[in-house]
N, C-alpha and C positions, 0 to 999 in steps of 0.2 A: 320546729319547733316549734313558733309560731301557730301554724297549720294544726299544727296535735293538739295543741292548746285550746286550738278555740273550738276542735272538735269537738275533746273529754267536755270543757263545758257545757257543750249542750244537751252532751250526754249522760253525764251527775248531777244535772240539774235538780233532780229530787234530793240530792243525797247535800248539796249542798244549804237548799234549805229545808236543812234538820231532818232530814225525813229517818223513818228509821227500818229494818227489816222488817216485814211483812213475817208473819204467822206463816206457815204452809208452803215455804216457799222452797225452790226444786237449787244444786250449787252447778256451775260448769267445775270439771274434773281435772280435764286439759284439754289443754288445744293445739294439734300437730297440722306437723302442713310440709307437702313434698313439693317437692318443684324441678321441674325437669324440659326440654327445650322449649313448647310449644303447647304445655299443659301445664297445671300447678293445682296442687289437688290441698284443701283445709279442713280438719275436721276438729271440730267441739262433738266433745262429748260432759255426757250429761250427768244426771246421777237420777232420774225420774226420764220415761217417755216424751220426748222430742214435739211439741205443740206450738207450728207453725204460724202466724198469721201472714196473711193479706200475700202470701209467698216470694217473691225476691223480685229487687226495686231498683232500677237503676238512676243513676241520677249522674249529669253532668258537669263537668267540670265548673265551677265556682270560682273565677278571677280573685276576684275584692275581697274575701274571705281566707285566700290561697289552698283550698281544697281542690283534688285534680279528680276524674270522672271516677263513677264509684257504684259499686252493689252493694243490697243492704236488706238483713231480714231480720222479722222479731221473730222472737220467740217466747211463748208465752209460762210463764208459771217460772220463773227462776229470778234468781238473786248472785250478781255476782259485787257488787258494793262498790271496792276502789281495787277489787285484785287484780284488776286488768288495767289501770289507769296511764300505763305509760305507753301501750297498747305493745304488735308481737311485731317489731320487722322482718320484712323479705326481703325485697330488694331483689328482685327475681328479673326485671326483664318483664314482667306481667302483673304483679303484683309490688304497689310499695311499702303494704301491712296490715295488718290485721286489726280490728277494735269491738273489742266490747265494751259498751256500757251501759248503766243503769233506766231503760227507753224512760218507764214506765214506770210504777211500787208495783206492778209486778209481772216483766216486761223486761226480756234485756235486747238490745242490738248490735249486732254484729255484721262490721262494715268493713268492707274491702275494698284498700283503695287501692285506684288500675295503674298502671302505667300502659302498660295493649292489651286488647278486649275484639275478644272475636264472638263468642256466645258463653255461653255459663250453662251446666247441668247440676240442680239440688233432689238427696236421696234421704232420706229418715232411714236410719237400723235402729234393732231394738240389741240385748243380752249382746255389749254394752250399748247401750241409750243415743242415738249421735250422728250429727246432722253434718251429711257429706256435700262439699262446696267443690266441683269442676270449676274451674275455671280457663279457656284457651284463649291461646292468642297464634300469632304470626311470629317467633322470635327467629326459626328458622324456612329456610323456603322449602319448600315440600316436593318429595324425591315426584320428579316429572317421567324416566324415564327407568324400567326393566334391565336389569341384570347383562343383555347379550346392549344394551342402549339405543334399545327401540324406544319413541318416543309413547311414551299409556297416554292414552286416550282422555279426555279432562275427566277428574276425576274420579277415572278406576286406576286398580292399585292392582299390581300382579300376586302368586302366592310367593313368598320368600321367607320372611320370618316369621318364628316360630315359638313361642312364649310358653318356655316350662315351665311350671307353679309343683312342686316336689312338698305335695301336703303336711304341715306342722312342722313340726321343728321349736326348738332349743327348749324353752316349757314345757311345751305341747310338745306329747309322745304322741299323740293321737291313738288309734287303734293294739293292743299289747297283751300279743297270741299265744299258743303255747310255742313252752320256752325261753321265755320275755321279750319274744322279737315283736320291735319298734316300729308301728305303722313308720313314723317317721325320719329311719335309719333304712325300710323299704323303698319309702319313695323316694330318697335323693339317691341312694342304690342306684334303681334305673334309669331313673331322667339323666343320669350322668352317662349310662350305656346307650339311649335316646339322645341324646346330644351327638357319640359321637356318627349313630347312625344316621338322622339327620346331617349333620356337616360333610360327612362321606355324598349325600344326595342333592347337594349344592343349599340346603336352609342353613340361615342367618337363624342361633341357638340364642337368645338370652334364657336368664333362669333368675326366676323370683329366688331363690338364694340355693345358694355354694356348699356351702356347709350346715351345721349341727344352731340355729340361727331360730330365734322365736321371727315372726313379719305378719302383721294385723294383716287382713284380709281387705281391708280398702288399701294399701299399699302394696300387696300383692297385682292389685289392676293397674294401680297408678305407673308402678315399674314396665307394665304391661303397653300402654296405652304412649307410655311415654315412648318408651318404642319403638312406636310405630309398627305393634307385632300383627302379622294378620293372620294365626293359627292362635288359641290360646288354650291347651291342652293344663287340666289339674288332675294329677299322679296320688293313684291313693290308694290303700288294701281295706279292707270293709273288717264286719265283726260280725258274731253272729250270739245268740243264746245260745242255741244246735252247734252242737260242736258237727254235726253230720251236712252243714249246714255247706258249698258251695260252688264256684264258679265265676265266670265275667261278667260286671254288668256296666252303660257305657250311658250314662247324664249327657242330656242337656237339658236350655233354659226354653220351658215353652207359659203360654200362660194358662195353662195345665195341666197338673202334675197327678200323678196316679196312687189310690188309695200310699201302694207297698214306699210311695217316695220315703210314705213321712217320717218314719223311722231313720233311717241313712238320712237324710236329712237335716232331722233333732240332733244325729252326735258330729254330725263336719261341722253344726251351725253354733255345738254347744249350750240346744235350746230345748224343751220337752216338747215330745211331737206335740200337745195342747195350741202350742205356741205358734208354730211352721206358717199358721193361716196367717199369721199377720205379717208376711212376709209378703204376701201378694199387695198388700200395697205400695211397696215400688213399681211396682210393675209397670203402672198405667205412668211410671215417670220417665223410663226406658223403652225404649221401641225394637222391645223387643219381636216385634214381629218382623222383622224388616230382618233380623241376622236371624232369627230359628231355623229355619228351612236351611242354612248352610250349614248353623251345628246341626242341623241334627245327620243331614247328611253327611257330615262327619264321623258324628257317632255310631252312624252303621256300617262305613268303610271298615273306622278299626275294630269294633264289635267283628264283622265279619271276619276282616283275616285274624285274630286270635284266636275263632273257635276253630279253624276251618285252619288257618296257617302252621299253627306249630308242632315241632318236629317229635315225630314219630312216637324217639324213648321220651317225653314229657306225654304220652297217653294224648285222651280226647280230652279240656276244656270244654264242661259246663256252661252253656250258654245262657243265662240270665237276662239278655235281650239287653233289645236298648227303651230307655226310659228316661222321662220328666223332671228333672229335681228344681226345688227352690233353693238353690244355695246359695251362699252369699255373695263365693268367687266367680260363680257366673251370671249372681243380678249385676255386678260391677262392669259386667265386661262388654265392650259395644260395640268387637267383633266376634267372629264364627270359637265358641267355647264349650267343651265338653270337657268334665269329668269325668273319669275311670279306676273303677275299683277292679284290682287285677288280683283278686284274690278276696279267699277268707283268710286272718290269720291263728283265726279260731277253731280252723281247721287242720288237721294236724299234717297229709297231702299238702297240702297246700300252705299253708306255714314252709314247712318244708322249700320247697321249694321256690317261694321265693326270698330263702335266705341265699339260695342257688347261684350267684355270678353267672350260670349254664341257661340256667330259667330265667332269668332276669333281661340277658343277652337273647333268646329268643325271644324272647320276650317284644324287647325294642326294636328288634329287626322288622315282627311284623306291624307295630304301631309304625313306625315309620315307613315302612311299607303301602298303611293305610294313608296316610298325607301323603306322599306320594299321587298312590291316586286322584288322593282330593285337590291337587295343585295340576295333574297335567287333564283331570275333565270339568273338574269344577267349574261354573264360571270365574268371571276379576267382580272382585265386590265395590263397591263402592261405599269406601270408609268414608271417606269427607263429609259423605253425608251423612253422617253417623253421630261426624262429631261435635 
């Protein structure tokens, strides 16, 4: 308590001097955190775009003041007053807690008190505007052997754990197609079928959601990285203004994206197409260049299998190709990640097919075979260098 009181005294100095809130400042609307074995994510949601001053700084422990090692970041144009004077306890083995205070009359300071620390990652996102701070540590031993008990080379992992991300869910139905079919239901059903196929082929499967619930995009990838996933597959169904449009397309994240990707990315991210370009600001903060070639290879294998391998009764599947797309859920993944648009719910034929369990089973089988192709022919990836 003494340590917290000292820290808050410094953070709230302007308030103690009788300062009033200046006009025109924004607010912190919510603070969330998720704790996993070697990874903790802190999200600070704001009511205006994030303006970081000087990046993240690290401070050693101050024994005299009773303060642990900590990192902090200053955010301009925000006022918190005394809203967070008690701080937010975490105590998960990596973080002791999170404190937010008024550092100056026009900026707040977010302080993370550390228990263990290896490195961090800072991301700023919009719609809603938020600061995402990932803190990595070593609460548990790293996996050092493959499934057969063979020791892996330093820094390398085998392809075993697949994270399935059924798009949308809960209050977010996704696309609504012909006959009222909802994307969130199609993606969950497809994920369940795919999980069975993957497990029968020796993969471990992690779901971002197993039922009809809403999950933030940053939590989806927090789940993936906490599970030390090797591959991330986000499942979606498409929509278009013209009911004649149909086909399958698979996306991966790259530093550039085609013009066509903007419309789909805007719908999946819940933003106007004119605002998607702002997402490129996060690319420099992620080591996309290291993961992108592997993501592209995975996307190509999935697209090829679906287009060429579906059973004859379902007829040919139109090939819309492999594309680059700036999806939030891909931005936040540091493992090879793809987003599969499994068909158009606004097309009568594909809406009918995606409602049919037999079609979904066949689709899942082709995706599973693609992941087997990737596992058996692709290189081992140096995930630990990406974390």
